[in-house]
C-alpha positions in Angstrom: 12.8 -58.2 -28.0 13.2 -54.7 -28.0 9.9 -54.0 -27.3 9.5 -57.3 -25.1 12.3 -55.5 -22.5 10.7 -52.0 -22.9 7.4 -53.8 -21.8 9.1 -55.3 -18.9 11.4 -52.6 -17.9 7.6 -50.3 -17.7 6.5 -52.5 -15.1 9.4 -52.6 -13.0 9.6 -49.6 -12.6 5.6 -49.6 -12.1 5.9 -52.1 -9.4 9.0 -50.3 -8.2 6.5 -47.0 -7.8 3.7 -48.8 -5.6 6.5 -50.7 -3.2 8.0 -47.2 -3.1 4.2 -45.8 -2.2 3.6 -48.1 0.6 6.6 -47.6 2.5 6.4 -43.8 2.3 2.5 -44.4 3.5 3.4 -46.7 5.9 6.3 -44.7 7.6 3.5 -41.5 7.8 1.3 -43.6 9.8 3.3 -44.9 12.1 5.1 -41.7 12.7 2.6 -38.9 12.7 0.9 -40.1 16.2 4.3 -39.5 17.7 5.2 -36.3 16.4 1.8 -34.9 17.6 1.6 -36.2 20.9 2.9 -34.9 24.2 6.0 -35.9 25.5 4.2 -37.1 28.8 2.2 -39.3 26.7 5.1 -41.6 24.9 6.1 -43.8 27.4 3.6 -46.7 27.2 2.0 -45.5 24.0 5.3 -45.1 22.4 6.3 -48.8 23.3 2.9 -50.4 21.5 3.4 -48.5 18.2 6.8 -49.4 17.7 6.2 -52.8 18.0 3.2 -52.2 15.9 5.7 -51.0 13.3 8.0 -53.4 13.6 5.4 -56.1 12.8 4.0 -53.7 9.9 8.0 -53.6 8.4 8.1 -57.1 8.3 5.0 -57.5 6.6 6.3 -55.2 4.1 9.7 -57.2 3.9 7.7 -60.2 3.4 5.4 -58.5 0.5 8.8 -57.2 -0.6 10.3 -60.4 -1.0 7.0 -61.9 -3.2 7.1 -59.1 -5.0 11.0 -59.4 -6.3 10.8 -62.8 -7.0 7.4 -62.1 -9.0 8.7 -59.4 -11.3 11.9 -61.7 -11.7 10.0 -64.2 -13.0 8.4 -62.0 -15.5 11.6 -60.1 -16.5 13.2 -63.7 -17.0 9.8 -65.1 -19.3 10.5 -61.2 -20.9 14.1 -61.7 -22.2 13.6 -64.8 -23.6 11.1 -63.6 -25.7 7.8 -65.1 -23.8 6.0 -61.9 -22.8 2.4 -62.5 -23.8 -0.8 -61.1 -23.2 -1.6 -64.1 -20.9 2.1 -63.2 -18.8 0.8 -59.7 -18.3 -2.5 -60.8 -17.0 -0.8 -63.1 -14.7 1.5 -60.9 -13.2 -1.2 -58.2 -12.8 -3.5 -60.6 -10.9 -0.9 -62.0 -8.7 0.1 -58.2 -7.8 -3.5 -57.4 -7.3 -3.9 -60.3 -4.8 -0.9 -59.8 -2.9 -1.5 -55.8 -2.4 -5.0 -55.6 -2.4 -5.3 -52.8 -5.0 -6.1 -52.8 -8.9 -3.6 -52.0 -11.0 -3.6 -51.2 -14.9 -0.3 -51.6 -16.8 -2.2 -49.9 -20.0 -2.1 -52.0 -23.7 0.4 -54.0 -24.7 1.8 -53.1 -27.9 1.6 -56.5 -30.1 4.8 -57.7 -31.5 4.1 -56.9 -35.4 4.2 -60.8 -36.8 6.0 -62.0 -40.1 8.8 -60.2 -41.8 9.2 -56.3 -42.2 7.6 -54.6 -45.6 11.3 -53.9 -46.5 12.8 -56.8 -45.6 10.4 -58.6 -47.9 11.4 -56.1 -50.9 14.6 -56.3 -50.3 14.5 -60.2 -50.1 13.2 -60.4 -53.7 15.1 -57.7 -54.9 17.8 -59.9 -54.6 16.2 -62.5 -56.4 16.0 -60.4 -59.2 19.3 -59.0 -59.2 21.1 -62.4 -59.7 18.9 -63.1 -62.4 19.4 -59.9 -64.2 23.1 -60.4 -63.7 22.5 -63.9 -65.3 21.0 -62.6 -68.2 23.4 -60.3 -68.8 26.9 -62.7 -68.5 24.6 -65.1 -70.5 24.0 -62.7 -73.5 27.6 -61.2 -73.4 28.9 -64.4 -73.7 27.0 -65.6 -76.3 28.3 -62.4 -78.4 31.4 -64.3 -77.8 30.6 -67.4 -79.0 29.0 -66.3 -82.2 32.4 -64.3 -83.1 34.4 -67.1 -82.0 31.9 -69.5 -84.2 32.4 -66.6 -87.3 36.2 -65.8 -86.8 36.8 -69.9 -87.5 37.8 -70.2 -83.5 35.5 -73.6 -82.5 37.5 -74.3 -79.8 37.2 -70.7 -78.2 33.4 -71.3 -78.9 33.1 -74.6 -77.1 34.9 -73.1 -74.2 32.5 -70.3 -74.0 29.5 -73.1 -74.1 31.1 -75.0 -71.0 31.3 -71.5 -69.4 27.5 -70.6 -70.0 26.2 -74.0 -69.3 28.3 -73.9 -65.6 27.1 -70.7 -65.0 23.7 -71.4 -65.5 24.2 -74.0 -63.2 25.2 -72.0 -60.5 22.4 -69.5 -61.1 19.3 -72.0 -60.6 21.6 -73.4 -57.3 22.0 -69.4 -56.2 18.0 -68.9 -56.5 17.1 -72.3 -55.2 19.5 -71.6 -52.1 17.6 -67.8 -51.9 14.3 -69.8 -51.6 15.2 -72.4 -49.4 16.5 -69.4 -47.3 13.4 -67.7 -47.1 11.6 -70.6 -46.1 14.4 -72.0 -43.4 13.5 -68.2 -41.8 9.9 -69.2 -40.5 8.1 -66.9 -42.4 6.3 -69.3 -44.4 3.3 -69.7 -42.6 3.1 -66.2 -42.0 3.3 -65.7 -46.0 0.7 -68.3 -46.4 -1.9 -66.9 -43.9 -1.1 -63.2 -44.8 -1.8 -64.6 -48.1 -5.3 -66.1 -47.3 -6.6 -63.1 -45.4 -5.8 -60.5 -47.7 -7.7 -62.0 -50.6 -10.4 -63.4 -48.2 -11.0 -59.5 -47.3 -10.9 -58.5 -51.5 -13.5 -61.2 -51.8 -16.0 -60.2 -49.2 -15.4 -56.9 -50.5 -16.7 -57.9 -53.9 -19.0 -60.2 -52.4 -20.8 -56.8 -50.9 -20.5 -54.7 -53.7 -22.0 -57.3 -56.4 -25.1 -58.2 -53.8 -26.5 -55.0 -52.6 -29.8 -54.8 -50.6 -31.9 -53.4 -52.6 -31.1 -53.8 -56.6 -34.2 -51.1 -57.2 -31.8 -48.6 -55.4 -28.0 -49.5 -56.2 -26.2 -47.7 -58.6 -25.0 -49.7 -61.2 -22.6 -49.8 -64.2 -23.7 -51.8 -67.1 -20.8 -53.5 -69.3 -21.5 -55.5 -72.5 -19.3 -58.5 -72.8 -19.2 -59.2 -76.2 -16.0 -57.1 -77.3 -15.0 -58.1 -80.7 -12.0 -60.0 -79.9 -10.3 -62.9 -78.6 -11.1 -65.1 -75.1 -8.4 -64.0 -73.0 -9.3 -60.1 -74.2 -12.8 -60.7 -73.4 -11.6 -61.7 -70.0 -9.4 -58.9 -69.2 -12.3 -56.6 -70.7 -14.5 -58.2 -67.6 -11.6 -57.5 -65.3 -11.5 -53.9 -66.3 -15.0 -53.3 -66.0 -15.1 -55.2 -62.7 -12.0 -52.4 -61.4 -14.0 -49.7 -62.8 -17.1 -50.9 -60.6 -14.8 -51.5 -57.1 -13.4 -48.0 -58.0 -16.8 -46.2 -58.3 -18.6 -48.6 -55.8 -21.1 -50.0 -58.0 -22.7 -52.9 -58.8 -21.3 -54.3 -62.4 -24.2 -55.6 -64.3 -22.1 -57.7 -67.2 -24.3 -58.2 -70.3 -23.6 -61.3 -71.7 -26.8 -62.0 -73.5 -25.4 -63.7 -77.0 -22.0 -64.1 -75.7 -19.7 -65.1 -79.0 -18.4 -67.9 -76.6 -21.5 -69.3 -75.6 -24.8 -68.4 -76.5 -26.1 -69.2 -73.0 -24.5 -66.5 -71.9 -22.0 -66.2 -69.1 -23.6 -67.8 -66.3 -23.7 -71.1 -68.3 -19.7 -70.9 -67.5 -18.8 -69.3 -64.7 -21.2 -68.7 -61.8 -23.0 -65.5 -61.6 -21.5 -62.4 -60.2 -24.3 -61.7 -57.9 -27.0 -63.7 -56.3 -29.2 -60.4 -55.9 -28.7 -58.1 -58.6 -28.6 -58.8 -62.0 -31.1 -56.6 -63.6 -29.7 -53.1 -65.6 -32.3 -51.1 -65.1 -32.8 -48.0 -63.1 -34.3 -44.5 -63.0 -31.5 -42.8 -65.1 -29.1 -44.0 -66.9 -26.3 -42.3 -68.9 -23.1 -43.1 -70.8 -19.4 -43.2 -68.7 -18.6 -40.8 -66.6 -21.6 -39.9 -65.9 -22.3 -38.1 -62.4 -22.0 -39.6 -59.0 -25.9 -39.6 -58.7 -26.4 -41.2 -62.0 -28.4 -44.4 -61.2 -27.1 -46.5 -64.0 -24.0 -45.9 -66.3 -22.9 -47.8 -69.3 -19.0 -48.2 -69.7 -17.4 -48.2 -72.9 -14.3 -50.1 -74.0 -10.9 -49.1 -72.7 -10.0 -48.1 -76.0 -12.7 -45.8 -76.3 -12.8 -44.4 -72.6 -13.1 -40.6 -71.8 -12.1 -39.2 -69.5 -9.3 -41.9 -68.2 -9.8 -42.3 -64.2 -6.5 -42.7 -62.4 -7.4 -46.2 -60.8 -7.1 -48.1 -64.2 -4.4 -51.0 -64.1 -1.6 -51.0 -63.2 -3.1 -49.0 -60.1 -2.9 -50.2 -56.3 -5.4 -49.5 -53.9 -4.0 -47.3 -51.3 -5.7 -48.1 -48.1 -3.8 -52.0 -49.0 -1.3 -51.2 -50.7 1.4 -52.0 -47.9 0.3 -55.3 -47.1 0.3 -56.1 -50.9 3.7 -54.4 -51.5 4.8 -56.7 -48.3 3.4 -60.0 -49.4 4.1 -60.0 -53.1 6.5 -59.5 -55.5 4.3 -57.6 -58.4 1.4 -56.6 -55.9 -0.1 -54.6 -59.4 -0.5 -58.6 -60.9 -1.9 -59.6 -57.4 -4.6 -57.2 -57.2 -5.9 -57.9 -60.8 -5.9 -61.6 -60.1 -8.0 -60.7 -57.2 -10.5 -59.5 -59.8 -10.1 -62.9 -62.0 -11.0 -64.6 -58.7 -14.2 -63.2 -58.2 -15.4 -64.0 -62.0 -13.6 -67.0 -62.7 -15.5 -68.5 -60.4 -16.5 -72.1 -62.5 -20.4 -73.9 -62.6 -20.0 -77.2 -61.1 -20.4 -78.8 -64.6 -17.4 -76.4 -66.0 -15.2 -77.4 -63.1 -16.2 -81.3 -63.5 -15.1 -81.1 -67.2 -11.5 -79.8 -66.0 -11.4 -81.9 -63.4 -11.6 -84.7 -66.1 -9.4 -83.4 -68.7 -7.0 -83.0 -66.1 -7.0 -86.5 -64.9 -7.1 -87.5 -68.8 -3.7 -85.9 -69.6 -2.3 -87.5 -66.2 -1.2 -84.0 -64.9 1.0 -84.2 -62.2 3.8 -82.1 -60.5 6.5 -81.0 -61.6 4.3 -80.0 -64.7 7.7 -80.7 -66.4 10.7 -82.7 -66.0 14.5 -81.4 -67.1 16.0 -82.8 -68.9 13.6 -85.0 -69.9 10.3 -82.9 -71.0 6.3 -84.4 -71.5 4.2 -82.2 -73.7 0.9 -82.4 -72.6 -2.1 -80.8 -75.0 -4.8 -81.5 -77.2 -3.9 -80.6 -81.1 -8.0 -80.0 -81.5 -7.5 -77.4 -78.9 -5.0 -75.4 -81.1 -7.2 -76.0 -84.4 -10.2 -74.8 -82.6 -8.6 -71.5 -81.6 -8.5 -70.7 -85.4 -10.5 -67.6 -86.1 -12.8 -69.7 -87.9 -14.0 -72.0 -85.1 -13.4 -70.0 -82.3 -16.4 -69.2 -81.2 -18.0 -72.6 -80.3 -18.6 -74.6 -77.2 -15.7 -77.2 -78.0 -13.1 -73.9 -78.7 -14.0 -72.2 -75.4 -13.7 -75.7 -73.3 -10.6 -75.9 -75.2 -9.3 -72.4 -74.2 -10.7 -73.3 -70.5 -8.7 -76.1 -70.0 -5.3 -74.7 -71.2 -5.3 -71.4 -69.2 -6.2 -73.3 -66.2 -3.4 -76.2 -66.6 -0.9 -72.9 -67.4 -2.0 -71.1 -64.1 -1.5 -74.6 -62.1 2.0 -74.8 -63.7 5.4 -75.1 -61.8 6.7 -72.0 -63.7 5.0 -70.6 -66.7 6.8 -70.4 -70.1 5.3 -68.5 -72.9 4.7 -64.6 -74.5 2.9 -62.1 -72.8 2.4 -60.3 -75.7 -0.3 -63.0 -75.5 -3.6 -62.3 -73.7 -3.7 -66.0 -72.9 -0.1 -65.6 -71.4 -1.1 -63.1 -69.0 -4.3 -64.8 -68.1 -2.4 -67.5 -67.2 -0.2 -65.4 -64.9 -2.8 -63.1 -63.3 -4.6 -67.0 -62.5 -1.7 -68.4 -61.2 -1.0 -65.6 -58.2 -4.4 -66.7 -56.8 -2.9 -70.0 -56.0 0.3 -68.9 -53.9 1.1 -66.1 -51.7 3.5 -65.1 -54.3 4.2 -66.2 -57.4 5.4 -63.6 -59.3 8.8 -65.0 -60.1 7.6 -68.5 -61.7 7.2 -66.8 -65.4 9.6 -66.6 -67.9 8.5 -64.4 -70.9 9.7 -64.7 -74.6 9.1 -61.2 -75.5 7.0 -58.6 -73.5 7.2 -57.7 -69.9 3.9 -58.2 -68.1 1.2 -55.1 -69.1 -2.6 -55.0 -69.0 -4.3 -53.6 -72.4 -5.6 -49.9 -71.7 -3.6 -49.6 -68.6 -2.3 -46.1 -67.0 1.7 -45.5 -67.8 3.9 -48.3 -66.4 6.8 -46.7 -64.4 10.7 -47.4 -62.4 12.8 -45.2 -60.6 16.4 -45.3 -60.3 17.8 -46.4 -57.3 21.8 -46.2 -59.0 22.9 -43.6 -60.8 24.0 -44.5 -64.4 26.5 -43.2 -67.1 26.1 -44.0 -70.5 28.9 -46.1 -71.9 27.4 -47.7 -74.9 25.4 -46.4 -77.8 21.7 -46.8 -77.2 22.1 -46.3 -73.4 21.0 -43.3 -71.2 22.2 -42.0 -68.3 20.1 -41.4 -65.0 20.3 -40.1 -61.4 19.1 -41.7 -58.6 15.5 -40.6 -57.9 15.1 -40.2 -61.6 11.3 -41.7 -62.9 11.7 -43.8 -66.2 8.9 -44.9 -68.0 9.7 -48.3 -68.9 9.4 -50.0 -72.6 10.4 -53.3 -72.3 12.9 -55.4 -70.3 15.4 -57.2 -72.9 16.1 -59.7 -70.6 19.8 -59.3 -71.5 20.5 -57.1 -68.6 18.9 -54.3 -70.1 16.0 -52.6 -69.9 14.1 -49.8 -72.4 12.2 -47.0 -71.0 12.3 -43.1 -71.5 14.1 -40.8 -68.8 10.8 -38.3 -67.7 13.7 -35.8 -66.5 16.0 -35.9 -69.2 13.5 -36.9 -71.9 16.0 -39.5 -73.3 15.3 -43.1 -74.6 17.6 -45.9 -74.7 18.7 -48.9 -72.6 20.0 -49.0 -68.8 20.7 -51.8 -66.5 17.5 -53.1 -65.4 19.0 -54.1 -61.8 19.6 -49.8 -61.5 15.5 -49.6 -61.0 12.6 -51.0 -59.8 8.9 -50.6 -60.4 7.2 -47.2 -59.1 3.9 -48.4 -57.7 0.7 -46.0 -59.1 -1.0 -46.3 -55.2 -4.4 -44.4 -55.7 -7.4 -43.7 -53.3 -10.2 -46.5 -53.7 -12.7 -46.8 -52.0 -12.0 -48.5 -48.3 -15.1 -50.6 -47.9 -15.9 -49.8 -44.3 -18.5 -51.6 -44.2 -16.9 -55.2 -44.8 -15.0 -56.0 -41.4 -11.5 -56.2 -42.2 -11.4 -59.7 -40.5 -13.7 -62.3 -41.0 
């Protein structure tokens, strides 16, 4: 509204200046002959000119009234928040028609759509704050309840259990109210549109990277898929390779011959990463890091990577960081999810298998109803994941199905120490504008194998008042080791070098924002 009024006032001032200009010019034109004429010639000529002046003044008066009417209507539209480019254009056209001169109001400032970045960050911070205070209260009451049992005070234990049950309901209602309030603000359409636009931009950049005009001249990064680990680990290895390719602006060549999970290779399960370039050959090749001029670079597993570049997860690109932080509660996971989205595009046969299995399971929303649970799964899949049988086609189908169904769930409950759990969480982000809070980890916080430092920054000071706690000042950088889900996180204060516990709500993630290529060859909007 402030911007609209500022624009309106600017236009009113310009219109007033135009009107004043015409008034002065009219007076000069009318009076100059009178001042220059001899006294003897005034009598008859003066009456004629005065008559013409009165006529001109009447005409100016009519134009002034028309102008005032136009500007009044325009001002009302501006104050009502309806100041749009079509309104400005209509005003400009009308004024030009009335006063017979071209008018340029300059470029109109566009009112930013959607909520501000600070607003979205604070809204999600409130949501997490409610969760953290309940983690703290719940764990403290559980300790008291245990003490009541230990001291043979069942009435006290029962009372505390009642408080826990009622308190949990309060937390659930409050979190739901925050979600509902977010929807009622009218920004959901913006969030959905921004999510689509930002994801589309990244996907088009990846497509551009993977489809060079001339493969024989393209700079390439070769990655061997067969890392000695399970499916989730291998997919994370492929995503790490893809991020490295994006950051170095090299086409990724994924070598999947005799892949342990499918002897036919990656393309038998997923779509090829490129339509134009799958040949790993080149004029010269080198192991990482090579040089900028080396055509083909072979990439080791992240455990053996040296030197380690700054753009490893959990880094995010500077040119997209503001949009990512505004849109998503964990932009680091959103970023990784975009590489998973491109990597894990199913072949038609794979998609058909997943769809049929989903229908057979009677998979529908909500996935889990409380307090009545319905367990969805296949025991044979779990058996197939055993080390002796995991590298088979049936085992691959089973793990694909498990991860796909987990990613489609309304709320993910699993252990983030598991590669499968974290992979499902990353894929889940591609199905929602922001699914960062749709999880409950039974152990670790989210991390990416081989990642760079995960840091937080203190937003409130804290003085240690329990054994095992650390003190911190506002602005202190903390290397976080984990969240205990009891109101406390564990980490190292990088200023004091102290290691220990600190209240989780007193620190927020410090994003590692790095200069990635900006891919100016790809239009911002499709």
